[in-house]
C-alpha positions, 0 to 999 in steps of 0.5 A, spaced: 170 685 419 164 688 420 163 689 427 158 685 430 158 681 424 154 675 430 148 679 430 147 679 423 148 673 422 143 671 427 138 675 424 139 672 418 138 666 420 132 666 424 125 664 422 120 670 420 116 669 414 111 675 413 106 675 419 110 670 423 117 675 426 116 673 433 123 670 433 126 676 430 122 681 434 125 678 441 132 678 437 131 685 436 128 687 443 133 683 447 139 687 443 136 694 443 132 693 450 137 698 454 138 703 448 131 707 448 126 711 452 121 706 451 120 700 446 112 699 444 109 692 440 103 694 436 097 690 434 101 687 427 107 686 431 111 692 429 117 693 434 117 701 436 123 704 439 122 711 441 127 716 443 126 723 446 129 728 442 130 736 442 123 737 439 117 734 439 113 738 434 117 734 428 117 726 428 122 722 424 121 715 423 127 710 421 124 703 418 126 697 416 122 691 416 123 684 420 119 679 416 122 675 409 120 671 403 117 665 404 112 659 403 106 656 406 103 649 406 097 649 402 095 640 401 099 634 400 100 632 393 098 624 394 105 621 395 107 624 401 109 631 399 107 638 400 104 642 396 105 651 397 105 657 395 109 663 395 109 668 400 112 674 397 115 674 391 120 669 388 122 667 381 120 659 381 126 658 377 130 658 383 126 654 387 127 646 385 132 643 390 133 649 395 133 647 402 127 650 406 125 650 414 118 649 416 114 651 422 110 645 424 104 644 427 107 643 434 112 649 433 118 645 431 123 647 425 122 641 420 128 640 414 125 639 407 127 640 400 123 643 395 122 638 389 119 637 382 117 631 377 124 628 375 127 630 368 126 624 366 120 624 366 118 631 364 116 632 357 121 635 352 116 642 353 116 641 360 124 641 360 124 647 356 120 651 360 120 654 367 117 650 372 110 653 376 111 653 383 103 650 384 107 644 380 113 644 385 112 640 392 116 639 398 119 633 400 120 632 408 121 625 408 114 623 410 111 616 406 104 618 406 099 624 406 097 623 413 104 623 415 106 630 412 100 634 414 101 631 421 107 633 421 105 640 417 099 641 415 095 646 411 097 654 413 103 651 415 109 657 414 116 656 411 123 660 409 129 658 405 134 654 409 141 657 407 148 658 411 151 664 413 158 666 409 163 671 409 167 670 403 171 674 397 173 681 397 168 683 404 162 679 401 157 676 405 151 671 403 145 669 407 138 668 407 133 675 408 139 679 408 132 683 405 131 687 410 136 684 416 140 688 414 136 694 414 134 691 422 142 691 423 143 698 422 137 701 425 140 697 432 147 700 431 144 706 430 141 705 437 148 703 440 152 710 437 146 714 440 147 711 447 155 710 446 155 718 445 150 720 449 146 723 443 139 727 443 136 727 436 134 733 433 127 731 433 123 725 437 125 719 433 121 713 432 125 706 430 120 701 427 122 694 426 116 692 422 112 686 419 109 684 413 113 688 408 113 682 403 105 681 402 102 688 402 107 693 407 101 693 412 106 694 418 109 699 415 102 702 413 099 701 421 106 703 424 105 711 420 098 711 422 099 712 430 106 715 429 104 720 424 111 722 422 113 728 419 119 726 416 122 718 414 128 714 413 127 707 410 133 702 410 132 697 405 135 693 400 135 694 392 136 688 387 142 690 382 144 686 375 151 688 375 152 682 372 155 680 365 149 681 359 146 687 363 145 693 360 149 699 363 142 703 363 138 697 366 143 696 372 139 699 378 146 700 382 152 697 382 155 693 389 162 696 392 159 703 389 156 705 396 149 706 399 143 706 394 139 713 394 132 712 390 129 717 386 123 714 384 120 706 385 115 702 383 111 705 389 114 712 391 116 718 388 122 720 394 122 727 397 126 731 392 128 735 398 131 729 402 134 726 396 139 732 395 140 733 402 142 725 403 147 726 397 150 733 400 151 730 406 155 723 403 159 728 399 161 733 406 162 727 410 166 723 404 161 716 404 160 713 398 154 713 395 150 712 388 143 713 385 139 708 383 139 709 376 132 704 374 126 705 376 124 698 380 121 695 386 118 698 392 118 698 400 115 701 405 116 708 403 110 708 399 105 707 405 109 711 410 109 717 404 101 717 404 100 717 412 097 722 415 097 729 412 103 726 408 110 725 410 117 726 406 121 720 405 127 718 404 130 711 402 137 709 402 139 701 400 144 697 400 145 694 394 144 686 393 145 680 389 140 675 388 134 678 392 128 674 395 133 667 395 137 663 399 144 666 397 143 673 397 149 677 397 151 683 400 158 687 400 160 689 407 163 696 405 156 698 402 153 696 408 157 700 412 156 706 407 148 706 408 149 705 417 154 712 416 149 716 412 143 714 416 147 716 422 150 722 420 143 724 417 140 723 424 145 726 427 146 733 424 138 733 423 138 735 415 133 731 414 128 736 418 126 740 412 
């Protein structure tokens, strides 16, 4: 069983859509408070944990984001249901019937269900097409628009309501594993640094970032203040290792270890850092794989462009059903990313 899995469960179940990461930040702060030389929060809510290194002429930024995809209430539908828009990218086809949690007007958490026009009331054309988000509504059990908006007015934020489940052969299912799993790895790295009294090869900044799902602004702000010379982003990446998906379109496979990115829709990664990550994984006998398909993006794109430029590496956990209430990861892949990230930090191999 994964060590400290209760911490990952707590992170997964917590409420934290983009810009509303307060609960996640407090959970992480409690976990790492005694493990750093200093902890600061910046103006956009990033939590930055600093560990003094052997040298200060180089600065390593290790980053994962705290926020998750979610929803924002935009009004009422005339019958007591709440209209909404997405916060972050989601496939509207998965939404109908999903449970959600809304942060209401007084800060209270309200349960709801995403609903649509009953199928027997839909036209043949409507039944043949995926529903659009603007044609769905959130049912919170209100009997009128006034009651609904008094509980959760325009601008209220919501996230998926999902269980955290261990199942199968070392699989984990939960919401927001993108990127609470990366945050989990960073906290574990800090524990390991403290347990062996490691002083990293250079000043190291662990950034638990905000707002990745809506434009990467948290990472941009953190990188602007830190001015890293090198960066390692810990993420999840969508995989499609499922039936009927051509092999050349399968970016990565669960069970084959951590994913090292070459290029995605926002970043061309440092060839030097990619090479050293592959070599380190081989030398340390850590399972790793190359991302074989150009897709997605993450905080790397803004970190790379900060200051006079930064060498960036991304290590990702292959994840099924990303941006849904049922993200699925494999414990072995999570462990592989954690081991490779720590090996790269401990040896200073990235500082090239």
